[in-house]
C-alpha positions in Angstrom: 0.0 0.0 0.0 1.5 3.4 -1.0 1.2 6.5 1.1 -1.8 7.9 -0.9 -3.7 4.6 -0.5 -2.9 4.5 3.2 -4.2 8.0 3.8 -7.4 7.4 2.0 -8.0 4.2 3.8 -7.3 5.8 7.2 -9.6 8.7 6.5 -12.5 6.4 5.5 -12.1 4.3 8.6 -12.1 7.4 10.9 -15.2 8.8 9.2 -17.1 5.5 9.6 -16.2 5.4 13.3 -17.4 8.9 13.9 -20.7 8.4 12.0 -21.3 5.0 13.7 -20.8 6.4 17.2 -23.1 9.4 16.5 -25.9 7.4 15.1 -25.9 4.7 17.7 -25.5 1.9 15.1 -22.8 -0.6 14.7 -22.1 0.4 11.1 -23.1 3.2 8.8 -25.3 2.4 5.8 -24.3 3.2 2.2 -27.4 5.4 2.0 -26.1 7.7 4.7 -22.8 8.0 3.0 -24.6 9.2 -0.1 -26.0 12.0 1.9 -29.4 10.5 2.9 -30.4 10.2 6.5 -30.1 6.8 8.0 -33.5 5.3 8.9 -34.4 5.7 12.6 -35.0 2.6 14.7 -38.6 1.8 15.1 -40.1 3.2 18.3 -40.9 0.7 21.0 -44.7 0.3 21.4 -46.1 1.9 24.5 -46.7 -0.4 27.5 -50.4 -0.6 28.2 -52.8 -2.8 30.2 -56.5 -3.1 30.9 -57.6 -3.9 34.5 -61.1 -4.9 35.2 -62.4 -3.6 38.5 -66.1 -4.4 39.2 -69.4 -4.9 37.2 -67.9 -4.1 33.8 -66.0 -1.1 35.1 -62.2 -1.0 34.7 -59.2 1.2 33.9 -56.6 1.4 31.2 -53.0 2.2 32.0 -50.9 3.8 29.2 -49.2 7.1 28.7 -51.1 10.0 30.3 -53.9 10.2 32.8 -55.7 6.9 33.7 -58.6 6.0 31.4 -61.7 4.6 33.0 -64.2 2.4 31.2 -67.6 0.7 31.4 -68.5 -2.3 29.2 -71.9 -3.9 29.3 -74.8 -5.0 27.1 -75.3 -1.5 25.7 -71.7 -1.1 24.6 -68.8 0.8 26.1 -68.2 4.1 27.7 -64.7 5.6 28.2 -63.6 8.3 30.7 -60.7 10.3 29.3 -58.5 9.4 26.3 -54.8 10.0 27.0 -52.8 10.8 23.8 -53.6 9.4 20.3 -51.0 6.6 20.4 -52.5 4.9 23.5 -56.0 6.1 22.8 -56.0 4.0 19.6 -54.9 1.0 21.6 -57.6 1.6 24.3 -60.3 2.2 21.7 -59.5 -1.0 19.8 -59.5 -3.0 23.1 -62.9 -1.6 24.2 -64.4 -2.4 20.8 -63.2 -6.0 21.2 -64.8 -6.1 24.6 -68.1 -4.5 23.5 -69.5 -5.8 20.2 -71.9 -2.8 20.1 -69.0 -0.4 20.1 -68.2 2.7 22.1 -71.2 4.8 22.8 -69.7 7.9 24.4 -66.7 9.5 26.0 -66.5 11.5 29.2 -63.6 14.0 29.9 -62.7 14.7 33.6 -60.9 17.9 32.5 -59.2 19.5 29.5 -55.5 18.6 29.7 -53.9 17.0 26.7 -53.0 13.7 28.4 -56.7 13.3 29.1 -58.3 14.7 25.9 -55.6 14.5 23.2 -56.9 11.1 22.0 -60.6 12.0 22.0 -60.7 11.6 18.2 -59.6 8.0 18.4 -62.9 6.9 19.9 -64.9 8.1 17.0 -68.0 8.9 19.1 -70.6 11.6 18.5 -71.2 12.2 22.2 -68.4 13.6 24.4 -69.5 14.9 27.9 -67.6 17.4 30.0 -68.1 20.2 32.5 -68.8 23.5 30.7 -65.6 25.0 32.1 -63.6 22.0 30.8 -64.9 22.7 27.2 -64.0 26.4 27.6 -60.4 25.6 28.7 -60.0 22.9 26.1 -60.9 25.3 23.3 -58.8 28.1 24.8 -55.7 26.0 25.1 -55.8 24.2 21.8 -56.6 27.0 19.3 -53.6 26.2 17.2 -54.4 22.5 17.1 -58.2 22.6 16.9 -58.3 20.4 13.8 -56.7 17.6 15.9 -59.2 17.9 18.8 -62.6 16.4 19.5 -64.4 18.7 21.8 -67.3 18.0 24.2 -70.7 17.9 22.5 -72.6 17.9 25.7 -71.8 19.9 28.8 -73.2 20.4 32.3 -73.0 22.9 35.1 -73.5 20.9 38.3 -74.5 17.3 37.7 -75.0 15.0 34.7 -76.4 11.5 35.0 -77.3 8.8 32.4 -78.4 5.3 32.6 -76.3 2.9 30.5 -77.4 -0.7 30.5 -77.5 -1.8 34.2 -75.3 1.0 35.3 -75.9 4.7 36.3 -73.2 7.1 35.4 -72.9 10.4 37.3 -70.6 13.3 36.5 -70.5 15.9 39.2 -68.7 19.3 39.5 -67.6 20.5 43.0 -65.9 23.7 42.0 -62.4 24.6 41.0 -59.6 22.2 42.0 -56.9 20.9 39.8 -58.4 23.1 37.1 -61.5 25.2 36.9 -63.5 22.4 35.3 -62.8 19.1 36.9 -65.6 16.5 37.1 -65.7 13.4 39.3 -67.3 10.4 37.5 -69.2 7.9 39.6 -70.3 4.5 38.3 -72.9 4.1 41.0 -73.9 0.4 40.9 -70.2 -0.6 40.6 -69.3 1.9 43.3 -66.2 3.1 41.3 -65.3 6.8 41.2 -62.9 8.3 38.6 -61.3 11.4 40.0 -59.2 12.4 37.0 -56.4 14.6 38.2 -58.2 15.6 41.4 -56.2 12.7 42.8 -52.5 12.3 42.5 -51.4 9.4 44.7 -47.9 9.9 46.2 -47.0 12.3 43.4 -46.5 16.0 43.2 -49.6 17.3 41.3 -50.1 19.6 38.4 -52.0 22.7 39.5 -53.3 24.7 36.5 -53.9 28.1 38.1 -54.1 29.8 34.7 -57.2 27.7 34.0 -58.9 28.3 37.4 -57.2 25.9 39.8 -57.7 26.5 43.6 -55.9 24.5 46.2 -58.2 25.6 49.0 -61.3 24.4 47.3 -59.4 21.3 46.0 -59.0 20.3 49.7 -62.8 20.8 50.2 -63.5 18.6 47.2 -61.4 15.8 48.6 -63.3 16.0 51.9 -66.6 16.0 50.1 -65.8 13.1 47.8 -64.5 11.1 50.8 -67.9 11.6 52.6 -69.8 10.5 49.5 -67.7 7.3 49.2 -67.6 4.4 51.6 -65.1 1.7 52.7 -65.9 -0.3 49.5 -65.5 2.5 46.9 -62.8 2.0 44.4 -61.3 5.4 43.5 -59.3 5.8 40.3 -56.5 8.4 40.4 -55.3 10.3 37.4 -51.7 9.8 38.2 -49.8 7.9 40.9 -46.3 6.8 42.0 -45.6 3.3 40.4 -48.9 3.5 38.6 -50.8 2.8 41.9 -54.0 4.4 40.5 -56.4 2.0 42.2 -57.2 3.7 45.5 -59.6 4.2 48.3 -60.5 6.8 50.9 -57.1 6.4 52.6 -55.4 7.7 49.5 -57.9 10.6 49.3 -57.1 11.5 52.9 -53.3 11.3 52.3 -53.5 13.6 49.3 -55.9 16.0 51.1 -53.4 16.2 54.0 -50.5 16.8 51.5 -52.4 19.8 49.9 -53.3 21.1 53.3 -49.7 21.0 54.5 -48.5 22.7 51.2 -51.0 25.5 51.6 -50.3 26.0 55.3 -46.6 26.2 54.6 -47.1 28.8 51.9 -49.6 30.9 54.0 -47.3 30.8 57.0 -44.3 31.9 54.8 -46.3 34.7 53.2 -47.6 35.9 56.6 -44.0 36.0 57.9 -42.9 38.1 55.0 -40.9 35.4 53.3 -40.3 35.6 49.6 -41.5 33.1 47.1 -38.0 31.8 46.6 -37.7 31.2 50.3 -41.0 29.4 50.6 -40.2 27.2 47.6 -36.7 26.3 48.8 -38.1 23.7 51.2 -36.2 20.4 50.3 -38.9 18.0 51.5 -42.4 18.2 52.9 -42.5 16.6 56.3 -44.7 13.6 56.3 -44.7 13.3 52.5 -41.1 12.4 51.8 -42.1 9.6 49.5 -43.9 11.8 47.0 -42.3 11.6 43.6 -42.2 14.1 40.7 -44.1 12.7 37.7 -41.9 14.8 35.4 -39.2 17.4 35.6 -41.7 20.3 36.0 -43.9 18.8 38.7 -41.8 19.2 41.7 -42.4 20.2 45.3 -41.0 23.6 44.5 -43.5 24.0 41.7 -46.4 23.1 44.0 -45.2 25.4 46.7 -44.9 28.2 44.2 -48.5 27.9 43.1 -49.6 27.7 46.7 -47.6 30.9 47.5 -49.3 32.7 44.5 -52.7 31.6 45.8 -51.9 32.7 49.3 -50.7 36.1 48.2 -53.3 36.5 45.4 -50.5 37.0 42.9 -51.5 37.4 39.3 
């Protein structure tokens, strides 16, 4: 091999090594060397599961807020939809379970991980609180063509008989947002809380869309009194996907929010700044709470509580 051949060979080997390392593949394809982008590896399918609870009521775990469902002789009803990728999986599964198809969809609130997959269900009837619809439209103006909005709304209570089950959606005032509904499958004695219940996880608090921590605490007290020892309560989000809950988890989350608000109010009263109030490293008694994502931290929650305590805009 002469010097010119050696240099060309070395340069080629160095280039392949760099390209292979950057792309994550063991070797670089000829297509990439011709200037075309190497094909991306196929995305892993989302991990999902159906879990039956009682009398045809169950829940679907995927990516986003927990989906609730009812399947009986009249077909299927879904509560929330997650995003399109998992909504399509849930919709297909419900249609297999209910030969008559999916009759309607209920939304607990407007956030995208609960409504982004609404279109996947292909239903003409979507039920939500009137404030949920307003927030859904207001926050999705740029993607309206990708949305399926509520076609039926209510102010205080909505009920409908579906087969041998009675479904109730009830509004208790602002909490996680300004338009959260609690869905109650009355004969099955299963309640879907949407994001009014985060189990052992720091919650999202959408103050821009009407959230109120003080009334959220009241809602949890009220729902706990309406439930009994046998009520299954579905949480929107939870540590380790522990979304099947009871009144004990309601009480735990109620105490968490109470402690958060008391800390913020005490700090504001003492003249402490927002930065000082939110610098608390852990909340005593709730050290096991986790952050569902990088944004939903204890500092975030304390910051919202401080704004509420000081009536900050």
